[in-house]
C-alpha positions, -999 to 999 in steps of 0.1 A, spaced: -579 147 -452 -544 154 -441 -518 131 -456 -503 105 -432 -469 115 -444 -474 149 -427 -483 134 -393 -460 132 -363 -459 99 -344 -467 104 -308 -444 76 -295 -475 57 -284 -483 30 -309 -519 25 -299 -526 63 -299 -510 66 -334 -534 38 -345 -564 58 -332 -550 90 -349 -545 72 -382 -507 76 -381 -502 104 -356 -509 141 -351 -510 164 -382 -478 185 -379 -475 222 -371 -508 225 -353 -520 232 -317 -537 204 -297 -555 203 -264 -550 173 -241 -574 175 -212 -582 153 -182 -584 155 -144 -552 152 -124 -537 117 -124 -549 105 -158 -515 105 -174 -514 138 -194 -478 145 -184 -467 110 -193 -484 113 -227 -467 146 -233 -433 133 -223 -436 103 -247 -446 127 -275 -415 149 -268 -391 120 -264 -403 105 -297 -392 137 -313 -358 136 -296 -354 100 -308 -361 113 -343 -335 141 -341 -361 168 -336 -358 197 -311 -383 194 -283 -392 218 -255 -412 211 -223 -425 242 -206 -437 233 -171 -460 258 -154 -474 236 -126 -444 214 -116 -407 219 -111 -381 205 -135 -370 181 -107 -405 167 -104 -407 161 -141 -373 144 -141 -386 121 -113 -416 111 -135 -391 103 -163 -369 82 -139 -399 62 -128 -404 51 -164 -368 45 -171 -365 74 -195 -335 96 -202 -342 133 -208 -310 139 -226 -316 161 -256 -349 175 -242 -350 212 -234 -370 221 -202 -381 255 -189 -403 261 -158 -425 290 -148 -404 299 -118 -375 306 -140 -396 329 -162 -407 348 -132 -372 351 -119 -360 364 -152 -388 389 -153 -381 402 -118 -344 406 -126 -353 424 -158 -375 449 -139 -352 449 -108 -383 445 -87 -385 419 -59 -415 434 -41 -442 414 -59 -452 378 -53 -452 355 -83 -490 355 -87 -488 393 -91 -465 392 -121 -482 404 -152 -494 375 -174 -484 392 -206 -448 397 -194 -446 361 -182 -458 348 -215 -433 370 -232 -404 354 -214 -418 319 -222 -421 328 -259 -385 341 -259 -375 307 -248 -395 291 -276 -378 314 -301 -344 305 -287 -349 268 -289 -370 267 -321 -386 234 -312 -403 210 -336 -424 197 -307 -436 218 -278 -456 212 -246 -472 237 -222 -481 220 -189 -506 232 -178 -532 257 -189 -545 260 -153 -515 281 -143 -522 305 -172 -558 306 -160 -546 315 -125 -524 343 -138 -552 358 -158 -574 383 -140 -605 372 -159 -618 344 -182 -619 368 -211 -582 377 -206 -574 340 -204 -591 332 -237 -574 362 -254 -540 349 -241 -546 314 -256 -557 330 -289 -525 351 -289 -504 320 -281 -520 302 -310 -513 331 -334 -477 334 -322 -471 297 -328 -489 296 -361 -459 309 -380 -436 283 -366 -429 248 -378 -439 235 -344 -465 210 -331 -478 220 -297 -497 202 -269 -515 223 -244 -523 202 -212 -554 211 -192 -562 195 -158 -598 209 -161 -597 225 -126 -614 254 -141 -640 233 -159 -644 228 -196 -639 258 -219 -655 252 -253 -639 284 -267 -604 271 -260 -614 238 -275 -625 256 -306 -591 272 -310 -573 238 -309 -568 218 -341 -576 186 -322 -587 176 -287 -578 144 -268 -597 136 -236 -583 113 -210 -606 98 -184 -602 78 -152 -631 61 -134 -632 40 -102 -645 5 -107 -667 -10 -80 -640 -36 -76 -605 -38 -89 -582 -13 -106 -594 21 -119 -604 21 -156 -587 45 -179 -599 54 -214 -593 82 -240 -613 97 -268 -603 120 -297 -631 146 -296 -620 162 -328 -591 163 -353 -598 189 -380 -594 177 -416 -581 143 -406 -595 108 -401 -593 91 -368 -608 62 -349 -638 76 -329 -652 64 -296 -635 54 -264 -603 34 -262 -589 18 -231 -554 27 -220 -531 19 -191 -501 36 -175 -473 11 -170 -436 15 -163 -424 27 -196 -454 50 -203 -489 49 -217 -502 19 -236 -533 26 -256 -556 -2 -268 -576 9 -298 -612 -3 -300 -614 -33 -323 -633 -28 -356 -636 -62 -373 -646 -47 -406 -611 -33 -410 -597 -68 -411 -617 -85 -439 -600 -114 -455 -610 -146 -474 -624 -170 -448 -604 -203 -444 -624 -235 -449 -606 -262 -430 -617 -287 -403 -593 -293 -374 -593 -324 -354 -594 -328 -316 -571 -359 -319 -599 -381 -305 -619 -398 -332 -651 -402 -311 -651 -365 -302 -646 -356 -338 -674 -379 -348 -701 -361 -328 -689 -328 -343 -691 -341 -379 -653 -343 -382 -641 -316 -358 -644 -278 -356 -638 -255 -385 -614 -226 -388 -629 -191 -390 -657 -204 -367 -665 -201 -329 -673 -231 -308 -690 -226 -274 -689 -254 -248 -716 -249 -221 -723 -267 -189 -721 -266 -151 -689 -262 -131 -666 -293 -131 -684 -311 -160 -652 -310 -182 -657 -279 -205 -621 -268 -200 -608 -302 -208 -626 -304 -241 -613 -270 -253 -578 -278 -240 -578 -310 -261 -583 -290 -293 -556 -266 -284 -531 -294 -275 -540 -314 -306 -533 -283 -328 -500 -277 -311 -490 -313 -316 -497 -308 -354 -473 -278 -354 -498 -249 -351 -496 -223 -324 -524 -224 -298 -532 -196 -275 -551 -202 -242 -565 -174 -220 -575 -185 -185 -598 -162 -166 -607 -184 -136 -580 -210 -133 -543 -208 -123 -518 -218 -150 -502 -243 -126 -536 -260 -120 -543 -261 -157 -510 -276 -165 -513 -302 -137 -547 -314 -149 -536 -315 -185 -505 -337 -176 -527 -360 -156 -550 -365 -186 -520 -374 -208 -516 -340 -225 -480 -329 -230 -488 -293 -221 -455 -286 -203 -434 -297 -233 -456 -278 -258 -454 -246 -237 -416 -249 -235 -415 -253 -273 -437 -222 -277 -464 -241 -295 -489 -237 -266 -491 -202 -252 -511 -199 -219 -520 -165 -203 -536 -161 -170 -560 -131 -170 -570 -112 -139 -605 -98 -147 -603 -72 -119 -571 -56 -134 -578 -58 -171 -598 -34 -193 -618 -50 -222 -598 -33 -250 -566 -45 -233 -578 -81 -234 -586 -76 -271 -551 -63 -276 -537 -94 -260 -558 -116 -283 -547 -96 -314 -511 -99 -303 -513 -136 -299 -526 -139 -335 -507 -111 -353 -474 -114 -335 -472 -150 -323 -492 -166 -351 -519 -184 -331 -542 -206 -352 -564 -219 -323 -577 -195 -296 -592 -207 -263 -610 -183 -239 -618 -201 -206 -642 -188 -197 -665 -163 -212 -680 -158 -178 -647 -144 -166 -646 -121 -196 -681 -109 -187 -669 -101 -151 -641 -80 -166 -666 -57 -183 -674 -24 -167 -708 -24 -183 -721 -58 -191 -747 -47 -216 -719 -41 -241 -705 -76 -238 -723 -90 -268 -712 -61 -290 -676 -63 -280 -676 -101 -282 -692 -99 -317 -664 -77 -329 -637 -99 -314 -651 -131 -328 -656 -116 -362 -620 -104 -362 -606 -138 -351 -627 -155 -378 -614 -131 -405 -579 -142 -395 -587 -179 -401 -584 -188 -364 -606 -214 -347 -620 -201 -315 -632 -222 -286 -651 -206 -256 -664 -221 -224 -694 -207 -205 -704 -218 -170 -741 -223 -162 -755 -223 -127 -768 -255 -112 -752 -289 -110 -780 -309 -125 -812 -301 -144 -821 -290 -179 -831 -254 -169 -797 -239 -163 -789 -202 -165 -758 -185 -177 -746 -150 -167 -750 -139 -203 -763 -156 -234 -740 -154 -263 -749 -188 -278 -763 -170 -309 -728 -157 -317 -713 -193 -318 -712 -213 -349 -711 -246 -329 -726 -252 -295 -716 -282 -274 -736 -289 -242 -723 -310 -213 -744 -322 -184 -743 -343 -153 -768 -372 -149 -774 -398 -123 -775 -435 -134 -768 -468 -116 -759 -451 -84 -732 -429 -100 -728 -393 -112 -721 -395 -149 -714 -369 -176 -729 -365 -210 -720 -345 -241 -740 -335 -272 -738 -310 -301 -768 -287 -303 -758 -269 -335 -731 -266 -361 -736 -240 -388 -708 -251 -410 -718 -287 -415 -736 -318 -402 -731 -332 -367 -745 -360 -346 -777 -354 -328 -771 -381 -303 -762 -378 -266 -730 -396 -256 -714 -404 -223 -680 -388 -216 -654 -395 -189 -620 -381 -180 -591 -400 -165 -554 -409 -167 -561 -422 -202 -574 -389 -214 -609 -382 -227 -632 -412 -233 -663 -404 -254 -686 -434 -250 -714 -448 -271 -748 -431 -277 -770 -434 -246 -799 -451 -264 -812 -468 -232 -818 -436 -212 -843 -408 -216 -842 -374 -198 -804 -373 -195 -803 -335 -196 -828 -333 -168 -803 -349 -146 -828 -377 -137 -828 -401 -166 -852 -430 -169 -847 -464 -185 -861 -468 -220 -878 -502 -225 -865 -527 -250 -899 -524 -268 -894 -487 -273 -859 -493 -287 -873 -518 -312 -900 -493 -323 -874 -466 -329 -851 -490 -346 -823 -485 -321 
């Protein structure tokens, strides 16, 4: 494998992660994708990274003018000072002046002569980094596919003796050419697909990188002001650490009691129930309690506005505004229609690795599911994310909405309860002419827990977890019945 020390950083942190440090130097690479996927932006970041490092960089634009390239740079707030640029029209002008011939249109100029002028520019600049944008123009100047392939081979041979790392951009207007791909040391593919609703999804894949390790598969990326941001696919196995055995309290003794003391770090707790039953309040309580103890808590809201979440928390006596101002409680509102799955994973990793979060709340997993372009992969991606968070010693709390206001047979959009270490179920039930709420713990892998069903209420005083509901049967059906005193005596209650 190529030593990381001989790799050139691309200027895109996430892409360097995918490439295990960057591109092996002094090689030729193919970057392909349909128009609009961000090839030019990627190439500019690659060249400007070289300029930043004091390297000579040359951008040869065959499809756009230098002015158009500078406009792209301005839109990202980049300065092109120190970057050499040369466009095809200048090569053609130089060739016509050399031959003193102005009778021919640019498309009639001989390809070999044009490439000769371009390579003279390369020889004059002696760049450490070089970009040809794009191959479609060379293809148009060629009279046949065979001639085009021979020209690419000649280009590679001409560059092989130079200390130069080259990117060839291909907009695929002529289709895929496997022979050209075989000439390249590495191939990076950029894709853009239209979602049925929301923003287009962008993802990239490294098809090959000879003699070098890289992270295979698709990785989401986005084009923002400032350039490409690549979000490498998470592989939990790369983050193995010693699991942390510690129980954290909710700050409410009765709630801790039904959980056998609280929830454990390096585990995932799932709170399930119908809309409005109080799932968000329960997980928020753990986040706030941890923040009050001095830990950092990170909350991701998929369905609720931050202002609404803050207002409810303050009403329940949680000092969320103060904790947010102190930086102990970090709350992020996520728009599922605009966010790619790997981008959300990146936000979670950033909250843990950069901001030091020790408690993670995702409210709700249903919103996360809606953000997925292909729902069947949700469990796989969520498994990787939860495994990673556990390896970092973070306690995770998820909420999942179930359809139906009452009744035991409720359905969720996706079943991930098997991934959770602890499962809390909340239900509505009718009793004494009122709609009441109940809470119970179905399982806890890391220790004992109560098997009882307790009442729970929310008000200005916070969360009130009541006594065990001994006198009622069928609570989870939504239609409980009174248990006779004789039955209570038989069971010893």
